[in-house]
C-alpha angles and dihedrals in degrees: 000000000000114000116240124224089246091054091050094052090051088051092052092048091053092049091060093058095268095311114138120230139200100038100123148330089300095051117139114248135177112245099186154134130044123272108224120255101198139023117257098350134148118221127202128205096238098071113066106169129134101017116191130205096284097042086088100042115085120201112251091211105041132057109247098161106232089358093245122124111223122222120242126286100173130032128191120210114275125238090221105087102183096172088062097040090245099157136123115275094026090148092058130079103283122217095346103105098096112082106194121215095008092121096039112155093006102081112096117241092235087071102085093176140355134191150120121311129200124192118207138166135197126216123234118272111299094007108106094171111038112208094206141353091280087071094052115101098195144340128227144196122210111202117200108186121212131199106280091233095044128111125199125252129174126303136035127315125257116256097250093172089237102114117136120201113207119195121210108194094186087071095220130066119243118251103184141035088257090064114071132151147153127276127178140199109253097176133009133185087019123166125223087255093055092046092052095047102037102034119013100047127080123242143193125215138175130242130185095231106038105023120221115012127192125220106199123227116264115267123218118236104174146338130213147119131291142190132197106218136181124218092184103266099032139042122218136197104214123184142181119203119227099174129078097029091216121034117230142188092295096054094040094050090051089056097251124147131195085246117016145154144196133202106235126201125177120227118236102238090206087076123070112266119243114270116277093014100072118119123213089249134019128226116286098231119184115241096262092055094044090048091059090071095058104178094332120124090207135019135184106276120256121202093245091057085069089056090076125078114238094025107150121205136172121247112207118184122236116212090194092068111220097338099104094037093056100043110141117248120225092234091060093044092057090051092049094237127157116277114249090248092053091050092049093049091050089052091047093052089049093050093046090056092043095053092045089060096050101067142328102262134043099248093049091050095049096048092043086058089052092048092247137123111252092211091067095058139051116277126248106257134182095207133048 
């Protein structure tokens, strides 16, 4: 029987010893589990170099021994042979999709950034194929910024090394103003190679108490376009989903809409983080970015906040979809520019055509866009 969002929330609440989550900026959230550095590797406890954020964060619900991920000791050959161009979509136009300057002067000023968005989730340890949201460990967004004045043509996007991996420990995405929780930047300025090796791939690791544990590969849930917009006092992350064409149980249970939006507010790292959402280290903002906060604990998120690892920001659901996020601003109306909604719809149409030309199924198209072989990863599904 499909799991409802209400049931998922109850399950999460029980998982945290009866404590409720997601009721405000100070909500308690699990920041847990290690994102895998390499595909099909075995780690040992003796080598402890190159710890990342989650190396120091044990899961409160799963046995991870001492709670420390252990760097690789053995590595099998990868199926991605970049030096030979052996990547998915090699018969397509590679790295030519972004047409710089094609929308110059037409994009409204309220759009601070636009790009491609990918939604993923990862099953709990030793669960490769989750049967419902209760078996999901964490959900993710991957943001791939485009030039603000660009349009999309055919083919894949050039690897600009500007990918951002956003972790959502709550597992599902908020849909209304009553649902709000913390997300954080796990990786920034990442290349496709980094994304494949340190996020998409599965991994095995050893613990003293439970032996070998298996972190499953990331599973795609959707692909589409996004824009970070400002409406004056608030910032929004609006998105339109291109793939799958019709959302199913998986997407709905994750809290996704065909067209959706979140209010996003960045936390000032100079203040102590709410209990249970603190990371081992805060973002290392330069002085000009830190000064923007003044004495505020939170401020409307700016795109450059997301360029710093460990940035924490609040995701607040918007039941109105993209309506508030795409409200035209008077300044743009006077200059006869496109409305934010019109600009997003154009980008969505371009991305729909682009993904159709890559390959004949959703999973193949998504992984081709990420320079990966779809056969090496879980498929995009609409039902659990």
